[in-house]
C-alpha positions as CSV (number, residue, x, y, z in Angstrom):
1,X,11.4,-103.9,69.4
2,X,8.7,-104.7,66.9
3,X,7.1,-102.0,64.7
4,X,4.0,-101.5,66.8
5,X,6.0,-101.1,70.0
6,X,8.3,-98.7,68.2
7,X,5.3,-96.5,67.1
8,X,3.8,-96.6,70.6
9,X,7.1,-95.4,72.0
10,X,7.2,-92.5,69.5
11,X,3.7,-91.4,70.6
12,X,4.8,-91.7,74.2
13,X,7.9,-89.5,73.5
14,X,5.7,-86.9,71.7
15,X,3.3,-86.8,74.7
16,X,6.2,-86.1,77.0
17,X,8.3,-83.8,74.9
18,X,6.1,-82.4,72.2
19,X,8.7,-83.2,69.5
20,X,11.0,-86.0,68.3
21,X,13.9,-86.1,65.9
22,X,14.6,-88.7,63.2
23,X,18.3,-89.1,64.1
24,X,17.6,-89.6,67.8
25,X,14.9,-92.1,67.2
26,X,17.0,-94.1,64.7
27,X,19.8,-94.3,67.3
28,X,17.4,-95.2,70.1
29,X,15.7,-98.0,68.2
30,X,18.7,-99.2,66.4
31,X,17.1,-98.8,63.0
32,X,17.7,-96.7,59.9
33,X,16.5,-93.2,59.5
34,X,14.5,-94.4,56.5
35,X,12.6,-96.8,58.8
36,X,11.9,-94.0,61.3
37,X,10.6,-91.8,58.5
38,X,8.2,-94.6,57.4
39,X,7.0,-94.9,60.9
40,X,6.4,-91.2,61.2
41,X,4.6,-91.1,57.8
42,X,2.2,-93.8,59.0
43,X,1.5,-92.1,62.3
44,X,0.9,-88.8,60.5
45,X,-1.6,-90.5,58.1
46,X,-3.4,-91.6,61.2
47,X,-3.5,-88.1,62.6
48,X,-1.3,-88.8,65.5
49,X,1.5,-86.4,64.7
50,X,2.7,-83.8,62.3
51,X,6.0,-84.3,60.5
52,X,8.4,-81.4,60.3
53,X,11.9,-81.0,58.9
54,X,14.1,-83.6,60.7
55,X,11.4,-85.1,62.9
56,X,7.8,-84.7,64.1
57,X,5.6,-82.8,66.5
58,X,2.4,-83.6,68.4
59,X,-0.5,-83.3,66.0
60,X,-1.8,-79.8,65.8
61,X,-5.4,-81.3,65.6
62,X,-5.1,-82.3,69.3
63,X,-3.9,-78.8,70.3
64,X,-6.6,-77.2,68.0
65,X,-9.4,-78.9,69.9
66,X,-8.1,-77.9,73.4
67,X,-9.8,-75.1,75.4
68,X,-7.9,-72.0,76.3
69,X,-7.2,-73.3,79.8
70,X,-6.0,-76.6,78.4
71,X,-3.7,-74.8,76.1
72,X,-2.3,-72.7,78.9
73,X,-1.2,-75.9,80.6
74,X,0.6,-77.2,77.5
75,X,4.4,-76.6,77.5
76,X,3.6,-74.2,80.3
77,X,7.2,-73.8,81.6
78,X,8.5,-73.1,78.1
79,X,5.9,-70.5,77.4
80,X,6.5,-68.8,80.7
81,X,10.2,-68.5,79.9
82,X,9.3,-66.8,76.5
83,X,6.7,-64.6,78.2
84,X,9.2,-63.4,80.7
85,X,11.6,-62.4,78.0
86,X,8.9,-60.6,76.0
87,X,7.5,-58.8,79.1
88,X,11.0,-57.5,79.8
89,X,11.0,-55.6,76.5
90,X,7.9,-53.5,77.4
91,X,8.8,-50.1,78.8
92,X,6.9,-47.4,80.8
93,X,4.5,-45.4,78.6
94,X,4.6,-47.9,75.7
95,X,1.5,-48.6,73.6
96,X,1.4,-52.4,73.2
97,X,-0.7,-54.6,71.0
98,X,-1.3,-58.2,71.9
99,X,-3.1,-60.7,69.7
100,X,-4.8,-63.6,71.2
101,X,-2.9,-66.7,72.4
102,X,-1.7,-68.4,75.5
103,X,1.8,-67.0,75.2
104,X,0.6,-63.4,74.8
105,X,-1.7,-63.9,77.8
106,X,1.2,-65.1,79.9
107,X,3.3,-62.2,78.7
108,X,0.7,-59.8,79.8
109,X,0.5,-61.5,83.2
110,X,4.3,-61.0,83.6
111,X,4.2,-57.3,83.0
112,X,5.2,-55.0,85.8
113,X,1.8,-53.7,87.1
114,X,3.4,-50.4,87.9
115,X,4.0,-49.6,84.3
116,X,1.8,-47.0,82.6
117,X,0.7,-48.6,79.4
118,X,-1.8,-48.4,76.6
119,X,-2.9,-51.8,75.6
120,X,-4.8,-52.7,72.3
121,X,-5.9,-56.3,72.0
122,X,-8.4,-58.7,70.5
123,X,-7.9,-61.1,73.4
124,X,-10.9,-60.9,75.8
125,X,-8.9,-62.6,78.5
126,X,-6.1,-60.0,78.4
127,X,-8.6,-57.1,78.2
128,X,-10.6,-58.3,81.2
129,X,-7.4,-58.8,83.3
130,X,-5.8,-55.5,82.1
131,X,-9.0,-53.5,82.8
132,X,-8.5,-54.2,86.5
133,X,-5.3,-52.2,86.6
134,X,-5.7,-48.4,86.8
135,X,-2.3,-47.9,85.2
136,X,-3.4,-49.6,82.0
137,X,-5.5,-47.8,79.3
138,X,-7.2,-50.8,77.6
139,X,-8.8,-51.0,74.1
140,X,-10.6,-54.3,73.3
141,X,-11.2,-54.6,69.6
142,X,-14.8,-55.3,68.7
143,X,-16.1,-57.7,66.0
144,X,-17.0,-61.4,65.8
145,X,-16.4,-63.3,69.0
146,X,-14.7,-66.7,69.3
147,X,-16.1,-67.8,72.6
148,X,-14.0,-71.0,73.0
149,X,-10.7,-69.2,72.7
150,X,-11.9,-65.8,73.9
151,X,-10.9,-63.4,71.0
152,X,-12.5,-61.1,68.6
153,X,-11.9,-60.9,64.8
154,X,-13.5,-60.0,61.5
155,X,-14.1,-56.9,59.5
156,X,-15.1,-54.7,62.5
157,X,-11.9,-55.6,64.4
158,X,-9.8,-55.1,61.2
159,X,-11.3,-51.6,60.6
160,X,-10.8,-50.6,64.2
161,X,-7.1,-51.6,64.4
162,X,-6.3,-49.2,61.6
163,X,-7.0,-46.3,64.0
164,X,-4.2,-47.2,66.3
165,X,-0.4,-47.4,66.3
166,X,1.7,-49.3,68.8
167,X,5.3,-49.0,69.9
168,X,5.4,-52.8,70.3
169,X,3.4,-55.8,69.2
170,X,3.6,-59.1,71.0
171,X,2.4,-61.6,68.5
172,X,1.5,-65.3,69.3
173,X,1.6,-67.6,66.3
174,X,0.7,-71.3,65.7
175,X,3.5,-71.9,63.2
176,X,6.9,-70.4,62.3
177,X,8.6,-71.8,59.2
178,X,11.3,-70.2,57.1
179,X,9.6,-71.1,53.9
180,X,5.9,-70.7,54.8
181,X,6.3,-67.8,57.3
182,X,4.1,-67.2,60.4
183,X,0.8,-69.1,60.3
184,X,-2.3,-69.4,62.5
185,X,-5.1,-71.9,62.8
186,X,-7.7,-69.1,62.3
187,X,-8.0,-67.6,58.9
188,X,-10.3,-64.8,60.3
189,X,-7.6,-63.7,62.7
190,X,-4.7,-63.8,60.2
191,X,-5.7,-60.5,58.6
192,X,-6.0,-58.8,62.0
193,X,-2.5,-60.1,62.9
194,X,-1.2,-58.6,59.6
195,X,-2.7,-55.3,60.4
196,X,-1.3,-55.3,63.9
197,X,2.2,-55.9,62.4
198,X,1.7,-53.0,59.9
199,X,0.6,-50.7,62.7
200,X,3.4,-51.4,65.2
201,X,6.9,-50.1,65.2
202,X,8.4,-53.2,66.7
203,X,7.1,-56.8,66.2
204,X,8.0,-59.4,68.8
205,X,6.9,-62.9,67.9
206,X,6.5,-65.2,70.8
207,X,6.6,-68.9,69.7
208,X,7.5,-71.9,71.9
209,X,9.7,-74.6,70.4
210,X,6.7,-76.7,69.2
211,X,5.7,-73.9,66.8
212,X,9.2,-73.7,65.1
213,X,9.2,-75.5,61.8
214,X,5.5,-76.0,61.8
215,X,3.0,-74.6,59.2
216,X,-0.7,-74.3,60.1
217,X,-3.8,-73.3,58.2
218,X,-3.6,-69.6,57.4
219,X,-0.5,-67.5,56.6
220,X,0.0,-64.3,58.5
221,X,3.3,-63.1,57.0
222,X,6.8,-63.9,56.0
223,X,9.4,-64.3,58.7
224,X,11.2,-61.1,57.8
225,X,8.4,-58.8,59.1
226,X,9.4,-59.7,62.7
227,X,12.0,-57.7,64.6
228,X,12.4,-60.4,67.2
229,X,11.5,-64.0,67.6
230,X,11.6,-65.3,71.1
231,X,11.6,-69.1,71.3
232,X,13.1,-71.9,73.4
233,X,16.7,-73.2,73.2
234,X,15.5,-76.7,72.3
235,X,13.7,-75.5,69.1
236,X,14.9,-77.0,65.8
237,X,18.5,-75.9,65.2
238,X,18.2,-75.7,61.4
239,X,15.1,-73.4,61.6
240,X,16.8,-71.2,64.2
241,X,19.9,-70.9,62.0
242,X,17.7,-69.8,59.1
243,X,15.7,-67.3,61.2
244,X,18.9,-65.6,62.3
245,X,19.5,-64.5,58.7
246,X,16.3,-62.4,58.8
247,X,15.5,-61.4,62.4
248,X,17.0,-61.2,65.9
249,X,16.4,-64.5,67.6
250,X,16.2,-64.7,71.4
251,X,16.5,-68.1,72.9
252,X,15.3,-68.8,76.5
């Protein structure tokens, strides 16, 4: 297989699986790991993927430009599995904070509607759906609105969140890396996420396998602030091993 065909195949595998590993590609193509890393470096320079430890993931730029509905369809089954595990941790009469994100939205949708809950969120989508259930007491944080991804942020939201305390926080992140911590694409939401962590007794981070080992634009916190990280079984093994030294890792 020539170099161009090899790179095309890598992009095809990323589109299907979201992630590739250097060792597996080297075996598949019958080339050295050094050659594979050179291929990945070239594809990254062209904005077609993001390299992570041991391999590469689909470029975050593509995901960043998707609408909320498009993101909901990305890795949907993996996110649903995580959402189910997170929802199972919510108990009757809990106060729960949700930040914005597709996995937090799916987690909310999987809650038992008979539960009596107080919900604090900056996700407009969650607030609108939660408001239809008389068992849920819903607080939507005010502030600046991101219409494309349907969330609020900024100084008003940050000030408001300080008034509340939650039993549990379900936190969606765009990256989770042992060295760089939890990160998000949105610098204006990073501070709000930090305040949610500070004002919650238990922090549950919901991150599908494509987020593991990835670092995005703005840092939220170090890994150790989480009580639980829920991810998929096919997430990077080395990262998962490192996480287990700091938090309880739940694999689904």
